[in-house]
N, C-alpha and C positions, 0 to 999 in steps of 0.2 A: 221706805225708799231704799233700794238696794244699791250698793256701790261695788265697783270692781275690787277684787281682793288683792290684785298685784299692780304695781306701777314700776317703771324702771327709769332711773335718772340717767342723764348723759354721762358717759365716761369722762373721767378727768385724767389726762395724760394717757399712759398705756394701761392703766388699771381697767379691769372689767367693770361694766356698769353696776351700780348699786340697785338692787331690787328692793322695793318697799312692799311688804306683804303683811297680812294679819297673821298672828301667831297661831300655831296648831299644836296639838299635844306632843308631837315628835320634837318640838323645839324646847321642851321643858328642861332637859338637862343643860343645854347651852345657856338658857335664860337664868337658870339657877346658878350656874358657874359665874356668870357675869355679876349677878346680885351678890353672891357670896364674897367676891373680891371686895366689895364695898362694906360688907359685914365685917370682914377681917381687917381691912386696912384704912377705913375712912369713917368720917362722921356724917357722910351723906345719908346714911340710914342709922337709926338708933337700935336696930337689931344687933345683938351681940353674939348670937350663936348661929353658925352657918346652918343652912337648910339642906335637906336632901330633896331630890326632885319629887318624890312621892308626897312630901309635906307641902308642896306648892301646887298640887293639882286643883285644889279648891280655888286658890287665887286665880289660876289660869282659866278655870271654867266660867268665871263671872264676866269674861270679856267676850263680846260678840259684835260683828260688823253692823248688825241691825239695831244696835243699842248705842247710847252715848258712852258706854264703858267699853273702850277699845284698846287693843294692844298691837301696835305696829312695829315691825322689825325692819332694820336695814341689813341686807344680806348681800355679800359679795363673794363670788366663787364658792358658794355653799357655806360660807362662814357668817355667823350672826355677829355683826359689828356693834349692835346696840338696839335698844328699844325705847319707845315712848308709849305712855299709857294715860288713859283717862279713867278714873274710878269714881265710885260713889263718894261724895264728900262726907256725908254723915247718914246713918241709917234711920232717918226720920223723913216722912213724906214731904214736909215743907222744904226740904233741901233737894228735892228731885231735879231741879233745874240748875243745880250747882254741881261741879265736878272738881276733883283734885287731880292734877297732872304731875307726871314725873318723867324723867329721862335717865336711863342708865346706859353707859357705853362700855364696851370691852376696853380694858386699860391700854391695850396696844393701839387703840384707834381714837384717842382723845385729841382734840385740837384740829381735827380735819373737816369740821363743818357738818359732821354726821348728826349731831344733836339738833342743829338748826334744820337740816333736811327732814328729820323725823318729826319735829314739832310742826313744821310747815304742812307736812302731809296730814298729821293728826288733826290740826285745826281745820284744814280743808274738809276732811271727812266729817268732822263734828258740826260743820256749818248747817247741815240739813236737820239738825235736832233742835228742839225747843230748850235751849240752854241759855242761862242768864249770866252766870259767872263761872270762872275757872280759878282755882286756888292752888298755890304751890308753897309748901313749907321747905325752907332752905336752911339747914344747919350751918352756922357760921364758924369760921370763915369758909367761903366757897365762891370766890370772885368769878369763876367761869360760869357757874350756874346762875349767879345773879345777872351777869351780862347776857346770857342766853335768854332768860326770862324777860329782862328789860327790852331786849330786841323784839319780843313778841307783845309789847305793850302791857306787860305785867307791872304793877306799881306796888311799892312797899306800903302795906297797910298796918303793920304792927310787928312787934317783937315779943316773943315769949322768952324772957331772960332765964338763962341757966335751966332750960326745959329738959335737957337730957344729960346724963352722965355716961361718958364713954372714954376709954383710954386714960383714965385717971383724972379727968377734968369735966367740968360742967360746960355746956355749950348752949348758946342762944339759938333760937330758931326764928328767922325772919319770915313773915307771911306775906306773900305776894298775891295780888288779885288782878285778873284780866276780865274786862267787860266783854261779854259775848253778845249782849243785847243792851240797848239803852236803859238807863235807870227809869223805873216806873214813876 
């Protein structure tokens, strides 16, 4: 089933409308810059070495509108404000109806509801696929990400204690699950 590649949300105040569209190769530099902010300054990712755009080409190539692995952007005035993605949960056939989701926002656009807008769009687009569960790993503490995921009916299912070491300390990762179809 094909889906439109672009949508526009209503403008808020005097700001231009936010366009929601699927990522293209020309977006790679901006996407990498957003992600590298979190590599350098946050425990939201356990990557510790910034990427260059060429190193992220394989990552970008696995997203497609016609698959359950999608990468949607929020763009305003030609500037990428953030992105939401759904990726393969694990590389084993039995996991094909499970996905892992994430949201990364440009640091200048936090707290404006963009993450919520992106997730709403992503889950709407994913509703046409035979998916059973969505998972999100959230390094702690991250109250904004927890609140976002809970607002989309993700529930805490477990904690990996001290799963990653970054910035001189160990960090727990809470795992959240969203039911996309009823339990069998």
